[in-house]
Backbone as JSON, one array per atom type, in Angstrom:
{
  "sequence": "XXXXXXXXXXXXXXXXXXXXXXXXXXXXXXXXXXXXXXXXXXXXXXXXXXXXXXXXXXXXXXXXXXXXXXXXXXXXXXXXXXXXXXXXXXXXXXXXXXXXXXXXXXXXXXXXXXXXXXXXXXXXXXXXXXXXXXXXXXXXXXXXXXXXXXXXXXXXXXXXXXXXXXXXXXXXXXXXXXXXXXXXXXXXXXXXXXXXXXXXXXXX",
  "N": [[36.98, 62.6, -214.31], [39.01, 64.81, -212.55], [40.83, 67.89, -212.03], [42.25, 69.58, -209.53], [39.61, 71.54, -208.66], [38.23, 71.3, -210.97], [36.44, 69.71, -213.57], [37.67, 67.58, -216.1], [36.42, 66.41, -218.17], [35.43, 66.24, -221.5], [36.88, 68.46, -222.26], [38.94, 70.34, -224.54], [42.32, 69.68, -225.76], [43.84, 72.11, -225.63], [42.45, 73.56, -223.73], [42.79, 71.99, -221.47], [45.54, 72.23, -221.19], [45.68, 74.95, -220.58], [44.66, 74.9, -218.01], [46.77, 73.95, -216.59], [48.04, 71.51, -217.09], [50.31, 69.44, -218.74], [51.99, 67.42, -221.26], [54.44, 64.99, -222.34], [55.45, 62.85, -225.07], [55.68, 59.3, -225.74], [56.66, 58.58, -228.25], [58.58, 60.87, -229.83], [57.36, 64.1, -230.51], [58.13, 66.57, -231.86], [58.32, 69.79, -233.56], [59.74, 69.22, -236.33], [61.12, 70.69, -238.31], [61.56, 73.16, -237.24], [63.53, 75.37, -235.2], [65.23, 74.68, -232.07], [64.65, 76.71, -230.14], [62.41, 77.84, -231.31], [60.58, 75.75, -231.11], [60.23, 75.7, -228.32], [59.09, 78.22, -227.91], [56.62, 77.88, -229.18], [55.4, 76.28, -227.3], [54.66, 78.12, -225.39], [52.33, 79.28, -226.12], [49.77, 79.08, -224.89], [49.94, 80.81, -222.77], [50.2, 83.38, -223.62], [49.1, 86.68, -223.76], [48.56, 88.6, -225.66], [46.71, 90.89, -227.7], [44.99, 90.6, -230.86], [45.22, 92.95, -232.36], [47.57, 94.1, -231.33], [49.48, 92.36, -232.3], [49.17, 92.54, -235.11], [49.7, 95.27, -235.51], [52.22, 95.47, -234.59], [52.85, 96.56, -232.06], [54.32, 98.5, -229.28], [53.87, 96.94, -227.0], [53.74, 94.39, -228.12], [56.39, 93.99, -229.06], [57.76, 94.13, -226.65], [56.68, 91.92, -225.28], [57.45, 89.87, -227.0], [60.23, 89.96, -226.74], [60.49, 89.28, -224.01], [59.44, 86.68, -224.01], [61.27, 85.35, -225.65], [63.58, 85.53, -224.08], [62.79, 84.01, -221.9], [62.47, 81.54, -223.13], [65.11, 80.92, -223.77], [66.12, 80.6, -221.18], [64.72, 78.31, -220.39], [65.73, 76.43, -222.2], [68.36, 76.45, -221.33], [67.94, 75.34, -218.85], [67.43, 72.67, -219.43], [69.78, 71.98, -220.54], [70.33, 72.79, -223.18], [70.94, 75.29, -224.21], [73.07, 76.14, -225.83], [72.35, 75.06, -228.22], [70.22, 76.36, -229.24], [69.5, 77.44, -231.74], [69.55, 75.33, -233.45], [68.08, 73.2, -235.83], [65.37, 71.1, -235.04], [65.26, 68.41, -236.02], [67.89, 67.87, -236.48], [69.09, 67.46, -234.09], [70.67, 65.31, -231.66], [69.27, 62.17, -230.44], [68.84, 62.06, -227.58], [68.93, 64.79, -226.95], [66.71, 65.71, -228.31], [64.71, 64.53, -226.8], [65.01, 65.99, -224.41], [64.45, 68.52, -225.36], [61.73, 68.29, -225.96], [60.76, 68.13, -223.39], [61.45, 70.69, -222.44], [59.77, 72.23, -224.05], [57.28, 71.41, -223.07], [57.47, 72.41, -220.45], [57.36, 75.07, -221.03], [54.71, 75.82, -221.12], [54.06, 76.36, -218.57], [53.22, 74.35, -216.59], [51.37, 72.88, -213.83], [51.11, 70.28, -213.38], [52.84, 67.68, -214.8], [52.86, 65.3, -217.31], [54.54, 62.43, -218.16], [55.4, 60.22, -220.64], [57.09, 57.42, -220.73], [59.78, 58.73, -220.7], [62.52, 58.09, -220.86], [62.8, 56.28, -222.88], [64.66, 54.65, -225.33], [66.97, 55.98, -224.65], [70.46, 56.18, -223.72], [72.12, 54.75, -220.82], [73.55, 56.76, -219.54], [72.32, 59.09, -220.55], [69.75, 58.69, -219.53], [70.28, 58.84, -216.77], [71.07, 61.51, -216.54], [68.67, 62.74, -217.2], [67.05, 61.89, -215.06], [68.25, 63.3, -212.96], [67.63, 65.88, -213.78], [64.79, 65.85, -213.64], [64.37, 65.48, -210.89], [65.37, 67.93, -210.01], [63.48, 69.69, -211.12], [61.18, 69.1, -209.67], [62.04, 69.79, -207.08], [62.8, 72.5, -207.32], [60.75, 73.87, -208.68], [58.41, 73.0, -207.61], [56.91, 71.23, -209.01], [54.47, 68.86, -209.97], [54.74, 65.53, -211.02], [53.64, 62.95, -213.09], [54.67, 59.85, -213.99], [55.05, 57.5, -216.5], [56.7, 54.58, -216.9], [58.99, 52.01, -217.88], [61.53, 51.47, -217.15], [62.95, 50.36, -214.41], [64.92, 51.32, -212.73], [64.87, 54.07, -213.14], [62.24, 54.62, -212.27], [62.34, 53.91, -209.52], [64.28, 55.63, -208.54], [63.42, 58.28, -208.93], [60.83, 58.58, -208.02], [58.3, 59.48, -205.64], [56.07, 58.11, -204.95], [54.79, 55.03, -206.02], [52.89, 53.28, -208.43], [51.98, 50.11, -209.46], [51.18, 48.26, -212.31], [49.83, 45.27, -213.62], [49.14, 43.73, -216.48], [47.12, 45.65, -216.79], [45.9, 45.69, -214.32], [45.93, 47.0, -211.05], [48.44, 46.16, -208.84], [50.04, 46.91, -206.76], [50.86, 49.68, -204.61], [52.52, 52.52, -203.34], [55.3, 53.8, -201.31], [58.52, 53.78, -202.99], [60.44, 51.83, -201.93], [58.85, 50.03, -200.5], [57.15, 49.06, -202.5], [58.98, 47.89, -204.21], [59.74, 45.7, -202.76], [57.49, 44.15, -202.69], [55.83, 41.08, -202.96], [54.09, 40.42, -205.05], [54.79, 42.23, -207.04], [57.44, 41.5, -207.52], [57.03, 38.93, -208.54], [55.5, 39.5, -210.83], [57.24, 41.07, -212.41], [59.73, 39.86, -212.35], [59.33, 37.2, -212.46], [58.22, 33.96, -211.35], [59.85, 31.57, -209.41], [60.2, 28.29, -210.52], [59.82, 24.69, -209.89], [62.11, 23.36, -210.82], [65.77, 23.42, -210.93], [66.8, 25.13, -212.87], [64.83, 26.81, -213.82], [63.34, 29.27, -215.87], [62.77, 32.83, -215.56], [59.51, 34.28, -215.66], [58.19, 36.4, -218.13]],
  "CA": [[38.35, 62.97, -213.95], [39.1, 66.22, -212.16], [42.13, 68.46, -211.7], [41.81, 70.59, -208.58], [38.14, 71.48, -208.53], [37.68, 71.38, -212.32], [36.29, 68.48, -214.34], [38.38, 67.59, -217.37], [35.62, 65.71, -219.16], [34.97, 67.0, -222.65], [37.72, 69.62, -222.56], [39.93, 70.22, -225.61], [43.7, 69.69, -225.25], [44.32, 73.46, -225.3], [41.79, 73.95, -222.49], [43.45, 71.24, -220.41], [46.85, 72.87, -221.02], [45.45, 76.23, -219.9], [44.42, 74.62, -216.6], [48.04, 73.65, -215.94], [48.47, 70.13, -217.33], [50.98, 69.27, -220.03], [52.54, 66.08, -221.39], [55.34, 64.63, -223.43], [54.99, 61.63, -225.72], [56.65, 58.21, -225.86], [57.27, 58.85, -229.56], [58.84, 62.31, -229.83], [56.51, 64.85, -231.44], [58.61, 67.94, -232.02], [58.2, 70.38, -234.89], [61.06, 68.79, -236.77], [61.79, 71.67, -239.17], [61.72, 74.39, -236.5], [64.68, 75.32, -234.31], [64.94, 74.34, -230.67], [64.0, 77.83, -229.46], [61.07, 78.01, -231.88], [59.74, 74.72, -230.49], [59.89, 76.13, -226.96], [58.18, 79.37, -228.02], [55.3, 77.34, -229.48], [54.84, 75.79, -226.05], [54.19, 79.24, -224.58], [51.15, 79.86, -226.75], [48.6, 79.16, -224.0], [50.16, 81.82, -221.74], [50.39, 84.69, -224.25], [47.86, 87.45, -223.61], [48.51, 89.68, -226.64], [45.52, 91.02, -228.54], [45.27, 90.51, -232.28], [45.66, 94.24, -232.86], [48.97, 94.29, -230.95], [50.3, 91.56, -233.2], [49.09, 93.11, -236.46], [50.29, 96.61, -235.53], [53.58, 95.41, -234.03], [52.84, 97.6, -231.04], [55.38, 98.37, -228.28], [53.57, 95.8, -226.15], [54.1, 93.19, -228.86], [57.85, 93.84, -229.06], [58.18, 93.84, -225.28], [56.31, 90.53, -224.99], [58.3, 89.01, -227.84], [61.55, 89.92, -226.11], [60.38, 88.55, -222.75], [59.24, 85.26, -224.31], [62.54, 84.82, -226.16], [64.49, 85.39, -222.95], [62.31, 82.86, -221.1], [62.76, 80.32, -223.89], [66.54, 80.66, -223.58], [66.29, 80.09, -219.82], [64.23, 76.93, -220.36], [66.71, 75.61, -222.9], [69.49, 76.32, -220.42], [67.51, 74.44, -217.77], [67.55, 71.27, -219.88], [71.11, 71.79, -221.1], [70.33, 72.96, -224.64], [71.05, 76.7, -224.6], [74.03, 76.27, -226.92], [71.76, 74.52, -229.45], [68.93, 77.05, -229.4], [69.18, 77.7, -233.15], [69.68, 74.11, -234.24], [66.8, 72.64, -236.25], [65.08, 69.97, -234.15], [65.56, 67.08, -236.57], [69.34, 67.7, -236.5], [69.56, 67.21, -232.73], [70.76, 63.9, -231.26], [68.05, 61.65, -229.84], [68.69, 62.49, -226.19], [68.64, 66.22, -226.93], [65.31, 65.89, -228.73], [63.9, 64.21, -225.63], [65.07, 67.11, -223.48], [63.75, 69.64, -225.98], [60.29, 68.1, -225.78], [60.5, 68.47, -221.99], [61.49, 72.15, -222.34], [58.55, 72.76, -224.67], [56.19, 71.18, -222.12], [57.64, 73.35, -219.34], [57.04, 76.42, -221.5], [53.29, 76.1, -220.87], [53.95, 76.62, -217.13], [52.29, 73.37, -215.99], [51.43, 72.49, -212.42], [51.19, 68.82, -213.46], [53.5, 67.26, -216.03], [52.67, 63.88, -217.59], [55.66, 61.96, -218.97], [55.18, 58.86, -221.12], [58.37, 56.75, -220.99], [60.73, 59.76, -221.16], [63.87, 57.58, -221.1], [62.78, 55.27, -223.94], [65.67, 54.85, -226.37], [68.14, 56.7, -224.14], [71.54, 55.43, -223.09], [72.04, 54.85, -219.37], [74.04, 58.08, -219.17], [71.27, 60.06, -220.85], [68.67, 58.47, -218.57], [70.72, 59.35, -215.48], [71.01, 62.97, -216.61], [67.26, 63.13, -217.16], [66.58, 61.7, -213.69], [68.74, 64.44, -212.18], [66.84, 67.04, -214.21], [63.43, 65.73, -213.11], [64.43, 65.75, -209.45], [65.54, 69.37, -209.86], [62.22, 70.36, -211.44], [60.28, 68.92, -208.53], [62.56, 70.52, -205.93], [62.9, 73.95, -207.55], [59.52, 74.46, -209.21], [57.23, 72.44, -206.95], [56.14, 70.62, -210.09], [54.01, 67.48, -209.79], [55.02, 64.74, -212.22], [53.18, 61.57, -213.21], [55.62, 59.22, -214.89], [54.82, 56.12, -216.94], [58.07, 54.18, -217.27], [59.32, 50.61, -217.67], [62.89, 51.41, -216.61], [62.73, 50.32, -212.97], [65.89, 52.18, -212.05], [64.32, 55.43, -213.21], [61.05, 54.69, -211.42], [62.69, 53.83, -208.11], [65.15, 56.73, -208.13], [62.82, 59.61, -209.01], [59.44, 58.6, -207.58], [57.9, 59.5, -204.24], [55.03, 57.1, -204.8], [54.78, 54.17, -207.2], [51.76, 52.39, -208.68], [52.4, 49.05, -210.38], [50.1, 47.58, -213.03], [50.14, 44.01, -214.28], [48.06, 43.5, -217.43], [46.06, 46.62, -216.56], [45.36, 45.59, -212.96], [46.84, 47.53, -210.04], [48.82, 45.11, -207.9], [50.77, 47.48, -205.63], [50.98, 51.13, -204.61], [53.13, 53.01, -202.12], [56.67, 54.29, -201.46], [59.31, 52.89, -203.84], [61.06, 50.7, -201.24], [57.81, 49.05, -200.18], [56.67, 48.45, -203.74], [60.06, 47.07, -204.74], [59.81, 44.45, -201.98], [56.2, 43.48, -202.73], [55.95, 39.78, -203.61], [53.35, 40.4, -206.32], [55.59, 42.98, -208.01], [58.59, 40.66, -207.87], [56.56, 37.84, -209.4], [55.03, 40.03, -212.11], [58.31, 41.64, -213.22], [60.92, 39.01, -212.38], [58.94, 35.81, -212.66], [58.14, 33.1, -210.16], [60.74, 30.42, -209.55], [59.54, 27.0, -210.61], [60.4, 23.61, -209.08], [63.4, 22.92, -211.31], [66.89, 24.26, -210.55], [67.17, 26.06, -213.93], [63.62, 27.38, -214.4], [63.55, 30.63, -216.34], [61.77, 33.77, -215.07], [58.38, 34.56, -216.55], [58.19, 37.8, -218.55]],
  "C": [[38.4, 64.46, -213.66], [40.54, 66.6, -211.9], [41.85, 69.66, -210.81], [40.31, 70.46, -208.4], [37.46, 71.53, -209.89], [37.58, 70.0, -212.95], [37.02, 68.63, -215.67], [37.58, 66.94, -218.5], [35.16, 66.65, -220.27], [35.83, 68.19, -223.02], [38.67, 69.31, -223.72], [41.34, 70.21, -225.01], [44.2, 71.08, -224.85], [43.68, 73.96, -224.0], [42.43, 73.25, -221.29], [44.83, 71.85, -220.13], [46.71, 74.18, -220.26], [45.2, 76.05, -218.41], [45.69, 74.26, -215.85], [48.5, 72.22, -216.06], [49.14, 70.06, -218.7], [51.64, 67.9, -220.06], [53.62, 66.03, -222.44], [54.9, 63.26, -223.94], [56.09, 60.58, -225.74], [57.39, 58.33, -227.19], [57.37, 60.37, -229.72], [58.01, 63.01, -230.9], [56.92, 66.32, -231.45], [58.21, 68.46, -233.4], [59.58, 70.27, -235.53], [61.83, 69.84, -237.56], [61.89, 73.05, -238.52], [62.92, 74.25, -235.57], [64.24, 74.96, -232.9], [64.19, 75.47, -229.98], [62.61, 78.08, -230.02], [60.11, 76.98, -231.31], [59.3, 75.14, -229.1], [58.9, 77.3, -227.0], [56.76, 78.91, -228.35], [54.62, 76.87, -228.2], [54.29, 76.88, -225.16], [52.86, 79.81, -225.05], [49.98, 80.06, -225.79], [48.74, 80.25, -222.94], [50.37, 83.22, -222.32], [49.07, 85.45, -224.25], [47.75, 88.6, -224.61], [47.19, 89.68, -227.4], [45.93, 90.97, -230.01], [45.79, 91.82, -232.83], [47.13, 94.51, -232.53], [49.9, 93.55, -231.9], [50.33, 92.19, -234.59], [49.82, 94.44, -236.56], [51.73, 96.62, -235.06], [53.77, 96.52, -233.0], [54.03, 97.46, -230.08], [55.15, 97.18, -227.34], [53.93, 94.48, -226.81], [55.6, 92.95, -228.79], [58.37, 93.51, -227.66], [57.89, 92.38, -224.92], [57.19, 89.55, -225.76], [59.68, 88.85, -227.22], [61.54, 89.11, -224.82], [60.23, 87.05, -222.99], [60.53, 84.63, -224.81], [63.53, 84.58, -225.02], [64.09, 84.19, -222.08], [62.6, 81.55, -221.82], [64.23, 79.94, -223.75], [66.79, 80.07, -222.2], [65.82, 78.63, -219.72], [65.19, 75.98, -221.08], [67.96, 75.4, -222.04], [69.17, 75.32, -219.31], [67.69, 72.98, -218.18], [68.88, 71.01, -220.58], [71.23, 71.98, -222.59], [70.51, 74.4, -225.09], [71.98, 76.88, -225.79], [73.47, 75.78, -228.25], [70.42, 75.17, -229.76], [68.53, 77.22, -230.86], [69.39, 76.5, -234.06], [68.29, 73.59, -234.58], [66.58, 71.31, -235.52], [65.5, 68.63, -234.73], [67.07, 66.83, -236.68], [69.92, 67.43, -235.11], [69.7, 65.71, -232.48], [69.5, 63.48, -230.51], [67.83, 62.15, -228.42], [68.35, 63.96, -226.07], [67.2, 66.49, -227.37], [64.35, 65.55, -227.59], [63.85, 65.39, -224.66], [64.38, 68.35, -224.05], [62.25, 69.5, -225.82], [59.89, 68.43, -224.34], [60.5, 69.99, -221.81], [60.24, 72.77, -222.94], [57.35, 72.56, -223.76], [56.26, 72.17, -220.96], [57.26, 74.77, -219.74], [55.59, 76.8, -221.26], [53.0, 76.37, -219.39], [52.98, 75.64, -216.45], [52.46, 73.26, -214.48], [51.59, 70.97, -212.34], [51.77, 68.45, -214.81], [53.36, 65.75, -216.17], [53.77, 63.43, -218.56], [55.43, 60.5, -219.35], [56.51, 58.27, -221.57], [59.44, 57.73, -221.5], [62.13, 59.24, -221.42], [63.92, 56.53, -222.19], [63.82, 55.61, -225.0], [66.92, 55.57, -225.91], [69.21, 55.72, -223.67], [71.4, 55.57, -221.57], [72.53, 56.21, -218.88], [73.01, 59.16, -219.41], [70.12, 59.94, -219.87], [69.03, 59.01, -217.19], [70.66, 60.87, -215.45], [69.57, 63.46, -216.55], [66.68, 62.96, -215.76], [67.0, 62.87, -212.81], [67.93, 65.68, -212.5], [65.44, 67.0, -213.62], [63.39, 66.0, -211.61], [64.58, 67.24, -209.18], [64.26, 70.14, -210.14], [61.24, 70.27, -210.28], [60.73, 69.78, -207.36], [62.48, 72.04, -206.13], [61.58, 74.6, -207.94], [58.27, 73.98, -208.49], [56.32, 71.74, -207.94], [55.73, 69.2, -209.71], [54.2, 66.73, -211.1], [54.39, 63.36, -212.08], [53.98, 60.93, -214.33], [55.17, 57.81, -215.21], [56.15, 55.63, -217.5], [58.28, 52.71, -216.98], [60.74, 50.42, -217.15], [62.79, 51.5, -215.09], [63.72, 51.18, -212.21], [65.39, 53.62, -212.02], [63.16, 55.58, -212.24], [61.45, 54.77, -209.95], [63.51, 55.02, -207.64], [64.45, 58.09, -208.13], [61.43, 59.71, -208.38], [59.3, 58.72, -206.07], [56.88, 58.42, -203.94], [54.92, 56.33, -206.12], [53.5, 53.35, -207.25], [52.18, 51.38, -209.73], [51.17, 48.38, -210.98], [50.63, 46.3, -213.64], [48.95, 43.65, -215.16], [46.85, 44.39, -217.12], [45.46, 46.6, -215.17], [46.38, 46.13, -211.96], [47.14, 46.45, -209.02], [49.59, 45.66, -206.7], [50.8, 49.0, -205.77], [51.59, 51.57, -203.28], [54.51, 53.57, -202.37], [57.52, 53.29, -202.25], [59.88, 51.66, -203.14], [60.04, 49.61, -200.92], [57.35, 48.31, -201.43], [57.71, 47.49, -204.3], [60.15, 45.72, -204.03], [58.51, 43.65, -202.02], [56.31, 42.18, -203.54], [55.24, 39.73, -204.95], [54.11, 41.15, -207.41], [56.78, 42.15, -208.47], [58.17, 39.55, -208.83], [56.19, 38.35, -210.79], [56.19, 40.48, -213.01], [59.55, 40.77, -213.31], [60.59, 37.55, -212.63], [58.95, 35.02, -211.36], [58.97, 31.85, -210.38], [59.94, 29.11, -209.55], [60.28, 25.94, -209.82], [61.79, 23.21, -209.54], [64.5, 23.9, -210.98], [67.22, 25.31, -211.6], [65.93, 26.69, -214.57], [63.85, 28.84, -214.73], [62.46, 31.55, -215.82], [60.71, 34.04, -216.12], [58.34, 36.04, -216.87], [56.92, 38.48, -218.12]]
}
């Protein structure tokens, strides 16, 4: 597996992050006892260039960098709609806000490629719609590439430029959303194949 011209085989997660790849998880993995802004600041770790001496001595460069990182963290929280909750401890945030906070923390690493594992899982339809709008904005404004694994077909069809469909681990279709949505194999796999009887139930 390669990213650009670099092989990813054998690399540690921090090395992969440094190359410009970051991810969120299906099961939220925030630092539950840290505030929202502290979670985002942790995500910036791979992009901080301070030397150990600067940190220990609390040099002018340290204070300048600290101030710049805090300001950037606030901007990222604002981007996902959480600026007003910057100092709220993560485990006290509503579920949808925790999802968006995990996205802000991923963006803090300045990725070129963002991997999202079922980002709308557990969200209400309103929360999912807001997230779709946010993802479209990230692609348009930041030129960010996103690979999305999602079972919510509305989300997939509304935010994707290209869709790959798997059925029991086998790729059965790939292409623009409209083409994939009309593919007979996709319809059969996700909606079921009509049987001979008038009341046959769709196959899961």
